[in-house]
TORMIDREN-244160 format. One record per residue (C-alpha): x, y, z. Coordinates in steps of 0.25 Angstrom, whole numbers, padded with zeros to 4 digits, always signed. Each point is the difference from the previous one (the first is absolute). Example, Ala and Ser with C-alpha at 12.3 -4.5 7.8 and 13.67 -1.06 7.14 Angstrom:
+0049-0018+0031;+0006+0014-0002;
This chain:
-0270-0176+0067;-0015+0004-0002;-0004+0014-0004;-0008+0001+0013;+0013-0003+0008;+0008+0011-0006;+0001+0011+0011;-0005+0014-0005;+0010+0011+0001;-0005+0013+0006;+0005+0014+0001;+0010+0003+0011;-0007+0005+0013;-0001+0016-0001;+0004+0000-0015;-0014+0002-0007;-0005-0001-0014;-0006+0012-0006;-0013-0005-0007;-0007+0006-0012;-0010+0006+0009;+0011+0007+0008;+0008+0005-0011;-0009+0011-0005;+0001+0006+0014;+0015+0000+0000;+0000+0006-0014;-0009+0011+0004;+0009+0004+0012;+0013-0002-0008;-0005+0009-0011;-0004+0011+0009;+0014-0001+0006;+0007+0000-0013;-0007+0012-0005;+0003+0008+0013;+0015-0003-0001;+0000+0005-0014;-0007+0013+0004;+0010+0002+0011;+0012-0002-0008;+0004-0014+0006;+0007-0010-0009;-0002-0015+0002;+0012-0009+0004;-0001-0016+0000;+0010-0008+0009;+0003-0015+0002;-0008-0007+0010;+0012-0007+0005;+0012+0008+0006;+0013-0003+0008;-0004-0002+0014;+0010+0010+0005;-0008+0011-0007;-0012-0002+0010;+0009-0003+0012;+0008+0013-0002;-0012+0009-0003;-0012-0005+0008;+0009-0004+0012;+0005-0013+0006;-0008+0001+0012;-0014+0003-0006;-0011-0010-0001;+0001-0001-0015;+0014-0004+0000;+0000-0009+0012;-0013-0007-0002;-0007+0003-0013;+0009+0000-0012;+0000-0012-0011;+0015-0002+0000;+0007-0012-0007;+0014-0003-0006;+0001-0002-0015;+0008-0010-0008;+0012+0009+0002;-0002+0000+0015;-0004+0015-0001;-0010+0005+0010;-0012+0005-0007;-0014+0006+0005;-0013+0002-0006;-0002+0015+0002;-0008+0003+0013;-0002+0015-0004;+0003+0009-0012;+0009+0012+0005;+0013-0008+0001;-0001-0006-0014;-0004+0014-0006;+0012+0006+0007;+0010-0011-0004;-0005+0002-0015;+0001+0015+0000;+0014-0001+0006;+0004-0011-0010;-0005+0007-0012;+0005+0014+0003;-0013+0006+0002;+0004+0008+0013;+0013+0007-0005;-0003+0015+0000;-0015-0002-0004;-0013-0001+0007;-0010-0012-0002;-0015-0002+0002;-0002-0015-0001;-0011-0010+0002;-0002-0015-0001;-0010-0011+0003;+0001-0015+0002;+0000-0012+0009;+0008+0000+0014;+0002-0012+0009;+0000-0001+0015;-0003-0013+0008;-0011+0005+0009;-0013-0006+0006;-0009+0002-0012;-0013+0008+0003;-0010+0008-0008;+0008+0011-0007;+0013-0005+0004;+0007-0012-0007;+0013-0006-0002;+0001+0004-0015;-0006+0014+0000;+0000+0012-0010;+0005+0014+0002;+0000+0013-0007;+0011+0009+0004;+0006+0014-0003;+0014+0004+0002;+0007+0013-0002;+0015+0004+0001;+0008+0013+0000;-0011+0009+0007;+0004+0004+0014;-0012+0010+0003;-0013-0002+0006;-0007+0003-0013;+0003-0014-0006;-0006-0006+0013;-0012+0008-0002;-0001-0004-0015;+0000-0015+0003;-0010+0001+0011;-0009+0009-0010;+0002-0010-0011;-0006-0011+0010;-0011+0009+0004;-0004+0003-0014;-0001-0015-0002;-0009-0002+0012;-0009+0012-0005;-0001-0006-0014;-0004-0014+0006;-0010+0006+0009;+0008-0004+0012;+0004+0013+0006;-0011+0000+0011;+0004-0014+0004;+0015+0002+0003;+0008+0009+0010;+0014+0005-0003;+0010-0002+0012;+0013+0008+0001;+0012+0000+0009;+0015+0003-0002;+0011-0009+0004;+0011+0012-0001;+0014-0002-0003;+0008-0012+0003;+0007+0007+0011;-0012+0005+0007;-0007-0014-0001;+0013-0006+0006;-0002+0010+0012;-0015-0003+0001;+0003-0015-0001;+0008+0001+0013;-0011+0008+0007;-0010-0010-0005;+0008-0012+0005;+0001+0006+0014;-0015+0002+0001;-0003-0014-0005;+0010-0006+0010;-0008+0006+0011;-0012-0008-0005;+0006-0013-0003;-0012-0007+0007;-0010+0005-0010;+0008-0003-0013;-0003-0013-0007;+0010-0009-0005;+0001+0005-0014;+0002+0014+0006;+0011-0004+0009;+0007-0007-0012;-0001+0014-0007;+0005+0008+0012;+0015-0003-0004;-0002-0001-0015;-0011+0010-0005;-0007+0007+0012;-0008+0010-0009;-0008-0012-0005;-0005-0002+0014;-0008+0012-0002;-0007-0006-0012;-0005-0012+0009;-0015-0003-0001;+0000-0007+0014;-0012+0006+0008;+0007-0003+0013;+0011+0009-0004;-0008+0011-0006;-0001+0009+0013;+0015-0001+0002;+0003+0003-0015;-0009+0012+0000;+0009+0006+0012;+0013-0003-0007;+0009+0012-0004;-0003+0005-0014;+0010+0001-0011;-0007+0013-0005;+0005+0006+0013;+0015-0004-0003;+0001+0004-0015;+0012+0008-0005;-0004+0014-0004;+0002-0003-0015;-0010-0012+0000;-0010+0008+0008;+0000+0011-0010;-0001-0010-0011;-0012-0006+0007;-0007+0013+0002;+0002+0004-0014;-0006-0013-0005;-0012+0002+0009;-0002+0014-0005;+0000-0005-0015;-0010-0011+0003;-0009+0010+0007;+0001+0010-0012;-0004-0012-0009;-0012-0003+0009;+0005-0014+0005;-0004-0003+0014;+0010-0008+0009;+0002-0005+0014;+0014+0000+0007;+0002-0014+0005;+0013+0000+0010;+0000-0015+0000;+0001-0001-0015;+0014-0006-0003;-0001-0009-0012;+0006-0014+0000;+0012+0002-0008;+0013+0005+0005;+0003+0009-0012;-0010+0011+0003;+0003+0014+0005;-0007+0013+0002;-0014+0000-0007;-0008-0013+0002;-0015-0002-0003;-0011-0010-0001;-0014+0000-0006;-0009-0008+0009;-0014-0005-0001;-0010-0005+0010;-0010-0005-0011;+0006-0014+0000;-0004-0003+0014;+0012+0004+0008;+0010+0011-0004;+0009-0004-0011;+0011+0007-0008;-0003+0001-0015;+0012+0008-0004;+0013+0004+0007;+0013+0007-0002;+0010+0011+0003;+0014+0005-0001;+0012-0009-0001;+0012+0010-0003;+0011-0010+0005;-0004-0013-0008;+0008+0003-0013;+0012+0003+0008;-0002-0012+0009;+0000-0009-0013;+0013+0006-0005;-0005+0012-0008;+0002+0015+0003;-0009+0007+0010;-0013+0002-0007;-0013+0005+0006;-0012-0009-0003;-0015-0001+0004;-0011-0010-0005;-0011-0008+0004;-0007-0014-0003;-0014-0005+0000;-0005-0014+0001;-0009-0003-0012;-0008-0012+0007;-0004+0009+0012;-0004+0011-0009;-0008-0009-0009;-0007-0005+0012;-0003+0014+0005;-0006+0004-0014;-0009-0013+0000;-0004+0002+0014;-0005+0014-0003;-0005-0004-0013;+0008+0011-0007;+0004-0008-0013;-0010+0004-0011;-0008-0011-0006;+0006+0003-0014;+0014-0003+0005;-0003-0014+0004;+0002-0006-0013;-0010-0008-0009;-0004+0005-0014;-0010+0010-0006;-0004-0009-0012;-0002-0015-0002;+0001-0003-0015;-0006-0014-0003;-0001-0007-0013;-0014-0007+0000;+0005-0013-0005;+0014-0005-0005;-0002+0004-0014;+0001+0015+0004;+0013-0002+0009;+0009+0005-0011;-0008+0012-0003;-0001+0003+0015;+0015-0001+0002;+0002+0010-0012;-0011+0010+0006;+0006-0001+0014;+0014+0004-0005;-0007+0011-0008;-0006+0006+0012;+0012-0002+0009;+0008+0008-0011;-0011+0011-0001;-0002+0001+0015;+0013-0002+0008;-0007+0002+0013;-0011-0010-0002;+0000-0012+0009;-0005-0011-0010;-0001-0014+0003;-0002-0010-0012;-0008-0013+0003;+0009-0012-0002;-0003-0015+0002;-0013-0002-0008;-0012-0005+0006;-0015+0002-0002;-0006+0014-0002;-0006-0001+0013;+0013-0003+0007;+0007+0011-0007;-0011+0010+0004;+0002-0005+0015;+0015+0002-0001;-0003+0014-0005;-0010+0003+0012;+0011-0005+0010;+0010+0009-0006;+0001+0014+0006;-0004+0006-0014;-0011+0009-0002;-0001-0003-0015;+0000-0012-0008;+0003+0000-0015;-0007-0012-0007;+0005-0004-0014;-0007-0011-0008;-0002-0004-0014;-0010+0012-0003;+0009+0010+0006;+0012-0005-0008;-0008+0001-0013;-0005+0014+0004;+0014+0005+0005;-0007+0003+0013;+0000-0004+0015;-0011-0001+0010;+0002+0008+0013;-0007-0006+0012;-0001+0007+0013;+0004-0009+0012;-0003+0009+0012;-0011+0009-0005;-0014-0003-0005;+0002+0006-0014;-0003-0005-0014;+0011-0007-0007;+0004+0007-0013;+0007-0003-0013;+0012+0009-0003;+0009-0001-0013;+0014-0005+0003;+0006+0013-0006;-0008+0008+0011;+0002-0010+0011;+0012+0007+0006;-0007+0014+0000;-0013-0006+0006;+0008-0008+0012;+0008+0013+0003;-0013+0008+0002;-0007-0011+0007;+0011-0002+0010;+0002+0014+0002;-0014+0003+0003;+0000-0012+0010;+0012+0006+0007;
């Protein structure tokens, strides 16, 4: 078979490569998150990508779209059903239970990594997507609800996103209150069966609260008039929610109460919230979470209050790019391009490059490799993002000096001793910044 006849293998649809031009954006965002988690006293946990299918079926809910339609599930060689994780909370709970992190103690955990759902790929939503999540265990008051919301709010402030996102809040109440409300809601929907779409009719018997989350414009008026869960809350949940809103108001966080906010997973109770934006064309959720006090017990543990959230990295990177909020100096590249003027200077250039990297740990220095004429070497320096080129030839080697050439400014090049070069570069790059 000829080489031309060999079929090229491409990435799976909806599972994308992260190219060198994209990586700096992700690194910028992830570094912001990591620093913030440390400042708020959260510890990182890393869980496997593959889990037993039963973990997600029991936690997310058998009749949710995720379990019914979207999970990547397969049997391994021992005929055990395994699933690529579609979300992070269930795995975090499983790990915390398995390793004794919940017994008579509280936990503030965070994670990041890929999740997998079989959906129709679209901008900002893919079949392999990446999330950062926060999960807390052992706190039953509204103060921890406020804390995780304030953590997310501080991230938006530090990224410059605060004016582009809106916090939406609701309370789902206790399981008992929600069950009573469910009956009321079903009775209401049954009076409007002619308006319900097929998906909503299917959910009527399995998960009627999810109908409230429908984006079908033909149902909007009917849904707006539906009974509101907030009117059916138990006293304890109502007090919890009122205290939470007071805490947010005291911290200067604006919010709107959205009675149709129910979240897509079965394990939520009481507080639910979403941060949404219209900056990407149509309203989209960039971060969402809430309380799931019953999930640990549902998975075989002791009753444990819990609250958390997850944010989609792809959508947030898209939002930062759209609003041009990623600093230029965070987009990779180099500060200095060091080039030997001919092949005889290569060894000396390598030695000098290592000297500078040791002296200036933060310096982004790219060493010219691959030979070529002097003209081609200068062209590569110009094409780099460096503002300074360091030239090293026979004269410089003999004099233990280097020539500093300015690539972006109309300034005279200068000769600097190699011993003083680190100090000179520090001053030049600091003044440019």
